[in-house]
C-alpha positions as CSV (number, residue, x, y, z in Angstrom):
1,X,-26.6,6.0,8.7
2,X,-27.0,9.7,7.7
3,X,-27.7,9.8,4.0
4,X,-29.6,12.2,1.8
5,X,-32.1,10.6,-0.5
6,X,-32.0,13.6,-2.9
7,X,-28.2,13.2,-3.3
8,X,-28.6,9.5,-3.8
9,X,-31.2,10.0,-6.5
10,X,-28.9,12.5,-8.3
11,X,-26.1,9.9,-8.1
12,X,-28.3,7.2,-9.5
13,X,-29.3,9.4,-12.5
14,X,-25.6,10.1,-13.2
15,X,-24.7,6.5,-13.0
16,X,-27.5,5.4,-15.3
17,X,-25.4,6.6,-18.2
18,X,-22.6,4.2,-17.4
19,X,-21.2,1.3,-19.5
20,X,-19.5,-2.0,-18.4
21,X,-18.8,-5.2,-20.2
22,X,-19.3,-8.9,-19.4
23,X,-16.6,-11.2,-18.4
24,X,-16.4,-12.8,-21.8
25,X,-12.8,-13.4,-22.9
26,X,-12.3,-12.2,-26.4
27,X,-8.9,-12.8,-28.0
28,X,-7.0,-9.9,-29.5
29,X,-4.4,-12.2,-31.1
30,X,-4.4,-16.0,-31.3
31,X,-1.6,-18.2,-32.6
32,X,-1.5,-22.0,-33.3
33,X,1.6,-23.7,-34.6
34,X,1.3,-25.8,-37.8
35,X,2.8,-28.9,-36.2
36,X,0.6,-30.9,-33.9
37,X,1.1,-33.3,-31.0
38,X,-1.6,-35.3,-29.1
39,X,-4.1,-34.3,-31.7
40,X,-3.7,-30.6,-30.9
41,X,-1.4,-27.7,-32.1
42,X,2.0,-28.2,-30.4
43,X,2.0,-24.6,-29.3
44,X,-1.0,-22.3,-29.0
45,X,-1.1,-18.8,-27.5
46,X,-3.4,-15.9,-27.2
47,X,-3.2,-12.2,-26.2
48,X,-6.3,-10.8,-24.5
49,X,-7.1,-7.2,-23.7
50,X,-9.5,-5.6,-21.3
51,X,-10.2,-1.9,-21.2
52,X,-11.9,-0.7,-18.0
53,X,-13.0,2.8,-17.2
54,X,-13.8,3.4,-13.6
55,X,-16.3,6.2,-12.9
56,X,-17.1,7.1,-9.3
57,X,-19.4,9.6,-7.7
58,X,-18.9,9.8,-3.9
59,X,-22.0,11.2,-2.2
60,X,-20.8,10.9,1.5
61,X,-17.8,9.6,3.4
62,X,-14.2,10.4,2.6
63,X,-13.0,7.6,0.3
64,X,-12.4,9.9,-2.7
65,X,-9.3,9.2,-4.9
66,X,-9.6,5.4,-4.8
67,X,-11.3,3.3,-7.4
68,X,-12.3,0.8,-4.8
69,X,-14.9,1.2,-2.0
70,X,-12.5,0.5,0.9
71,X,-14.9,1.2,3.7
72,X,-12.3,0.3,6.4
73,X,-10.4,3.4,5.3
74,X,-13.3,5.7,5.9
75,X,-12.3,8.3,8.5
76,X,-14.9,8.2,11.2
77,X,-13.7,11.6,12.6
78,X,-13.4,13.2,9.2
79,X,-16.0,15.2,7.3
80,X,-17.9,14.2,4.2
81,X,-16.0,14.9,0.9
82,X,-18.2,14.5,-2.1
83,X,-16.1,13.9,-5.2
84,X,-16.1,12.8,-8.8
85,X,-13.5,10.4,-10.1
86,X,-12.6,8.6,-13.3
87,X,-9.6,6.5,-14.4
88,X,-8.5,3.6,-16.7
89,X,-5.9,2.1,-14.5
90,X,-7.5,-1.4,-14.2
91,X,-7.2,-2.0,-17.9
92,X,-5.4,-5.4,-18.4
93,X,-3.3,-7.3,-20.8
94,X,-3.1,-11.1,-20.6
95,X,-0.8,-13.5,-22.5
96,X,-1.5,-17.3,-22.3
97,X,0.3,-20.3,-23.8
98,X,-0.4,-24.0,-24.0
99,X,2.4,-26.4,-25.0
100,X,1.7,-30.1,-25.8
101,X,4.3,-32.6,-24.4
102,X,5.4,-36.0,-25.7
103,X,4.1,-37.7,-22.6
104,X,0.6,-36.8,-23.5
105,X,0.3,-34.0,-21.0
106,X,0.5,-30.2,-21.5
107,X,2.0,-27.2,-19.8
108,X,0.1,-24.0,-19.5
109,X,1.2,-20.5,-18.6
110,X,-0.2,-17.0,-18.1
111,X,1.3,-13.6,-17.8
112,X,-1.2,-10.8,-16.8
113,X,-0.8,-7.2,-15.7
114,X,-2.7,-3.9,-15.4
115,X,-1.9,-0.3,-14.8
116,X,-2.5,0.0,-11.1
117,X,1.2,0.2,-10.2
118,X,3.3,3.2,-9.2
119,X,2.9,5.8,-6.5
120,X,0.3,8.6,-6.6
121,X,-1.7,6.9,-9.3
122,X,1.0,7.2,-11.9
123,X,-0.6,4.2,-13.8
124,X,2.6,2.1,-14.1
125,X,2.3,-1.5,-15.4
126,X,1.8,-3.9,-12.5
127,X,2.2,-7.7,-12.4
128,X,-1.0,-9.6,-11.5
129,X,-0.5,-13.2,-12.6
130,X,2.6,-15.1,-13.7
131,X,2.4,-18.8,-13.4
132,X,2.9,-22.2,-15.1
133,X,0.7,-25.3,-14.7
134,X,1.8,-28.8,-15.3
135,X,-0.4,-31.8,-14.5
136,X,-1.7,-31.1,-10.9
137,X,1.0,-28.5,-10.0
138,X,0.9,-24.7,-10.2
139,X,4.0,-22.6,-9.7
140,X,4.1,-18.8,-9.7
141,X,1.8,-15.9,-8.8
142,X,-1.8,-16.9,-8.9
143,X,-5.0,-16.6,-6.8
144,X,-4.4,-17.9,-3.3
145,X,-5.6,-21.4,-2.3
146,X,-7.1,-19.8,0.8
147,X,-10.0,-18.5,-1.3
148,X,-11.0,-19.4,-4.8
149,X,-11.1,-17.5,-8.1
150,X,-14.4,-19.3,-9.0
151,X,-16.0,-17.4,-6.1
152,X,-16.6,-14.0,-7.6
153,X,-19.8,-12.0,-7.8
154,X,-20.2,-11.7,-11.6
155,X,-21.0,-8.2,-13.0
156,X,-19.3,-6.5,-10.0
157,X,-17.8,-3.1,-11.0
158,X,-15.7,-2.7,-7.9
159,X,-13.0,-5.3,-8.4
160,X,-11.8,-5.1,-4.7
161,X,-15.1,-6.7,-4.0
162,X,-17.0,-7.2,-0.7
163,X,-15.2,-6.1,2.4
164,X,-15.4,-9.5,4.0
165,X,-14.2,-11.6,1.0
166,X,-11.1,-13.7,1.2
167,X,-9.2,-13.6,-2.2
168,X,-5.7,-12.5,-2.9
169,X,-2.8,-13.2,-5.3
170,X,0.2,-15.1,-3.9
171,X,3.5,-16.6,-5.1
172,X,2.9,-20.3,-4.5
173,X,3.5,-23.9,-5.2
174,X,0.0,-25.5,-5.4
175,X,-1.0,-29.2,-5.8
176,X,-4.6,-29.9,-6.7
177,X,-6.2,-33.3,-7.4
178,X,-9.3,-35.4,-7.1
179,X,-9.8,-38.2,-4.6
180,X,-11.2,-40.2,-7.5
181,X,-10.4,-39.3,-11.1
182,X,-14.1,-39.5,-12.1
183,X,-15.4,-38.1,-8.8
184,X,-16.4,-34.6,-7.8
185,X,-14.5,-34.3,-4.6
186,X,-10.9,-33.1,-4.5
187,X,-8.2,-31.5,-2.4
188,X,-5.5,-28.8,-2.6
189,X,-2.3,-28.2,-0.6
190,X,-0.1,-25.2,-1.1
191,X,2.7,-23.1,0.3
192,X,2.3,-19.4,-0.4
193,X,4.0,-16.0,0.3
194,X,3.4,-12.4,-0.7
195,X,6.0,-10.6,-2.7
196,X,8.7,-9.1,-0.4
197,X,7.8,-5.6,-1.5
198,X,4.6,-5.8,0.4
199,X,5.2,-5.5,4.1
200,X,1.9,-4.2,5.4
201,X,0.2,-7.3,6.8
202,X,0.8,-5.9,10.3
203,X,1.5,-2.4,11.7
204,X,5.0,-1.9,13.0
205,X,5.8,0.4,16.0
206,X,9.5,1.0,16.5
207,X,8.8,3.0,19.7
208,X,7.2,-0.1,21.2
209,X,10.0,-2.4,20.0
210,X,8.2,-4.0,17.0
211,X,9.7,-3.6,13.5
212,X,9.3,-5.5,10.2
213,X,11.4,-8.5,9.6
214,X,11.7,-10.8,6.5
215,X,9.5,-13.9,6.6
216,X,11.3,-17.2,7.4
217,X,8.4,-19.5,6.7
218,X,5.7,-19.5,3.9
219,X,2.0,-19.7,4.7
220,X,0.7,-23.3,4.6
221,X,-2.8,-24.0,3.2
222,X,-5.0,-27.1,2.8
223,X,-8.4,-27.2,1.2
224,X,-11.3,-29.6,0.3
225,X,-13.5,-28.9,-2.7
226,X,-16.7,-30.5,-4.1
227,X,-17.7,-29.6,-7.7
228,X,-21.2,-29.7,-9.1
229,X,-22.0,-30.6,-12.8
230,X,-23.3,-27.1,-13.6
231,X,-20.2,-25.2,-12.5
232,X,-21.1,-24.7,-8.8
233,X,-18.9,-25.8,-6.0
234,X,-18.3,-25.9,-2.2
235,X,-15.0,-25.4,-0.6
236,X,-13.4,-25.4,2.9
237,X,-9.8,-24.2,3.4
238,X,-7.5,-23.8,6.4
239,X,-4.3,-21.7,6.7
240,X,-1.4,-21.5,9.1
241,X,0.8,-18.4,9.2
242,X,4.1,-17.8,11.0
243,X,4.4,-14.1,10.9
244,X,7.9,-12.9,11.7
245,X,8.9,-9.5,13.2
246,X,11.9,-7.9,14.8
247,X,11.6,-7.4,18.6
248,X,13.5,-5.1,21.0
249,X,12.9,-4.4,24.7
250,X,13.1,-0.6,24.5
251,X,13.0,-0.2,28.3
252,X,16.3,-2.0,28.7
253,X,17.9,0.3,26.2
254,X,18.6,-2.7,24.0
255,X,20.4,-1.9,20.8
256,X,19.8,-5.1,18.8
257,X,16.6,-6.5,17.6
258,X,15.8,-10.2,18.0
259,X,13.7,-12.2,15.5
260,X,10.3,-13.4,16.8
261,X,7.2,-14.7,15.3
262,X,3.4,-14.9,16.0
263,X,1.2,-17.7,14.9
264,X,-1.8,-16.9,12.8
265,X,-4.5,-19.3,11.6
266,X,-7.8,-19.2,9.7
267,X,-10.6,-21.2,8.2
268,X,-12.9,-20.2,5.3
269,X,-16.0,-21.9,3.9
270,X,-17.6,-20.9,0.6
271,X,-20.2,-22.0,-1.9
272,X,-21.3,-21.0,-5.4
273,X,-24.7,-22.4,-6.4
274,X,-26.3,-22.0,-9.9
275,X,-30.1,-22.1,-10.4
276,X,-31.2,-23.2,-13.9
277,X,-34.5,-21.7,-15.0
278,X,-37.0,-23.1,-17.5
279,X,-36.3,-20.2,-19.7
280,X,-32.6,-21.2,-20.0
281,X,-31.4,-18.4,-17.8
282,X,-29.1,-19.2,-14.9
283,X,-29.1,-17.3,-11.5
284,X,-26.2,-17.6,-9.1
285,X,-26.0,-17.5,-5.2
286,X,-22.5,-17.1,-3.6
287,X,-21.5,-17.0,0.0
288,X,-18.4,-17.1,2.1
289,X,-17.6,-17.0,5.9
290,X,-14.2,-16.6,7.4
291,X,-12.7,-16.8,10.9
292,X,-9.2,-16.6,12.2
293,X,-6.4,-14.6,13.7
294,X,-3.8,-12.6,11.7
295,X,-5.3,-13.4,8.3
296,X,-6.7,-10.0,7.1
297,X,-3.9,-9.7,4.6
298,X,-5.8,-12.4,2.6
299,X,-8.9,-10.2,2.4
300,X,-9.5,-8.8,-1.1
301,X,-10.4,-5.3,0.1
302,X,-8.5,-5.1,3.4
303,X,-5.1,-6.8,2.5
304,X,-2.1,-4.6,2.9
305,X,-3.7,-2.3,5.5
306,X,-1.7,-3.5,8.4
307,X,-4.7,-5.0,10.2
308,X,-3.2,-8.4,11.0
309,X,-1.7,-7.1,14.3
310,X,-0.3,-4.3,16.4
311,X,2.5,-3.9,18.9
312,X,1.5,-4.7,22.5
313,X,1.7,-1.6,24.7
314,X,2.1,-3.6,28.0
315,X,4.6,-6.1,26.7
316,X,7.1,-4.2,24.7
317,X,8.6,-6.0,21.8
318,X,5.6,-8.2,21.3
319,X,3.2,-8.3,18.3
320,X,-0.4,-9.2,19.0
321,X,-2.4,-10.6,16.2
322,X,-6.0,-9.5,15.8
323,X,-9.0,-11.9,15.8
324,X,-11.3,-11.5,12.8
325,X,-14.5,-12.9,11.4
326,X,-16.1,-11.9,8.2
327,X,-18.3,-12.9,5.3
328,X,-20.4,-12.0,2.3
329,X,-23.5,-13.2,0.4
330,X,-24.5,-12.3,-3.1
331,X,-27.3,-13.2,-5.5
332,X,-27.3,-12.5,-9.2
333,X,-30.7,-12.8,-11.1
334,X,-31.1,-12.8,-14.9
335,X,-34.5,-11.3,-15.7
336,X,-33.9,-11.6,-19.4
337,X,-30.8,-12.8,-21.4
338,X,-29.6,-9.2,-21.5
339,X,-30.8,-7.6,-18.2
340,X,-29.6,-8.9,-14.8
341,X,-29.3,-7.6,-11.3
342,X,-27.2,-8.5,-8.3
343,X,-27.2,-7.7,-4.5
344,X,-24.3,-8.2,-2.1
345,X,-24.1,-7.8,1.7
346,X,-20.8,-8.1,3.4
347,X,-19.0,-7.3,6.7
348,X,-15.8,-7.8,8.7
349,X,-15.1,-7.5,12.5
350,X,-11.7,-7.1,14.1
351,X,-11.2,-7.5,17.9
352,X,-8.5,-8.0,20.5
353,X,-6.7,-4.7,20.1
354,X,-7.4,-3.4,23.6
355,X,-3.8,-3.6,24.9
356,X,-2.1,-2.7,21.6
357,X,-1.0,0.4,19.8
358,X,-4.1,0.4,17.8
359,X,-6.2,3.6,18.1
360,X,-9.3,1.4,18.6
361,X,-10.2,-1.8,20.4
362,X,-12.6,-3.2,17.9
363,X,-13.6,-2.3,14.3
364,X,-16.6,-3.4,12.2
365,X,-17.2,-2.6,8.6
366,X,-20.4,-3.1,6.7
367,X,-20.8,-3.1,2.9
368,X,-23.9,-3.3,0.8
369,X,-23.9,-3.2,-3.0
370,X,-26.5,-3.2,-5.8
371,X,-25.7,-3.8,-9.4
372,X,-27.9,-3.3,-12.5
373,X,-26.6,-4.4,-15.8
374,X,-27.7,-4.7,-19.4
375,X,-25.8,-6.7,-22.0
376,X,-25.4,-4.6,-25.2
377,X,-23.0,-7.1,-26.9
378,X,-21.4,-10.3,-26.0
379,X,-18.5,-8.3,-24.6
380,X,-20.2,-5.1,-23.7
381,X,-23.0,-4.2,-21.3
382,X,-24.4,-1.2,-19.6
383,X,-25.0,-0.8,-15.8
384,X,-24.5,1.1,-12.6
385,X,-23.6,0.1,-9.0
386,X,-24.7,2.0,-5.9
387,X,-22.7,1.1,-2.7
388,X,-23.4,1.9,0.9
389,X,-20.9,1.3,3.7
390,X,-20.6,1.9,7.4
391,X,-17.5,1.8,9.7
392,X,-17.8,1.6,13.5
393,X,-15.0,1.8,16.0
394,X,-15.1,0.7,19.7
395,X,-12.9,3.0,21.7
396,X,-11.9,3.2,25.4
397,X,-14.6,3.8,28.1
398,X,-17.2,2.0,25.9
399,X,-17.3,4.9,23.4
400,X,-18.4,4.0,19.9
401,X,-17.8,6.1,16.8
402,X,-19.1,5.4,13.3
403,X,-19.5,7.0,9.9
404,X,-21.2,6.0,6.7
405,X,-20.2,6.3,3.0
406,X,-22.3,6.3,-0.1
407,X,-20.9,5.8,-3.6
408,X,-22.1,5.3,-7.2
409,X,-19.8,3.3,-9.5
410,X,-20.1,3.6,-13.2
411,X,-17.7,2.8,-16.0
412,X,-16.7,0.8,-19.0
413,X,-15.0,-2.7,-19.4
414,X,-14.5,-3.8,-22.9
415,X,-13.0,-7.3,-23.6
416,X,-11.2,-7.5,-27.0
């Protein structure tokens, strides 16, 4: 990678002035009804706010204009475009409720949004979560079962996370339970689907007879999970996807499309392990590895980029799904109750595009992150986060082309 240590040093000095908060959930407004049921307020609710300022200094690469370090979008043929960027679009509002029921159970709900919606960074309000939970069931838009919200590198400023991480929000019906009510092992099953407005899981090519078509089947997911007493866990999940598309044989001058589908699948394994120190501080190791075909839409950083598949150039009207494997590992260490650091290494690799309309045959993305944080208050801390990425393409005739990117993240996240 071609980087300039002088420029990196300047970026680090600039980032050293940054501010970011912890993940502590303060409550802006809290309400509890006067009547009670099951020994608890019959209705309780809370409004939570989070203000996040994203500050970015791009040293090399051409990822300017995006608050996330999406290394797969780095143009390997483009020139370096140093840039400074700041926004508040990831600020969030979250409303939660819990209602006690006469059968001794409760129903919980959450509605959450931020200001990442709208074209051209117009900061329109965007729906993130909208779900209800009753007993072992969850219905609505929530984190996908193919992944896990408990797997998240704490203190991370870049909320699109490692490039090889599987985590996405899906509209779903999820059932989660333990094999033994007092045991640590459990299972999950779910049917999930992305909102119809998002159509970029694969890349369409009308000239080659492949166009978008509405889905006719949801994705089906099953998972096994084992929880440790200190909050750590291990999980394995599998997914089956039936990806629909419209197909037309353009050589026969056909005028009508016919619905076809391609079968995708994937397996992910993950773990989060906590290490308790004699001082009372707790360090955290997290890791995930994924393998499959046509599952990139579930990747946190890559989803929506059309990398699940491309039209076949030799078999017109056919969609070829890409093979992919990816992963990440992170380690967070608390040096004192207030000062902690974290390191993350991640990658993803796409293959199987030789006979397709893809401009490359294989693509590999590498992503490395450092994070330095200092807790000023329970809901406020200071820190900065240098990131280095490298994108490599395998082209025809054995040609390889790659380009690096270097970024410094800084900002503010205040929970209230």
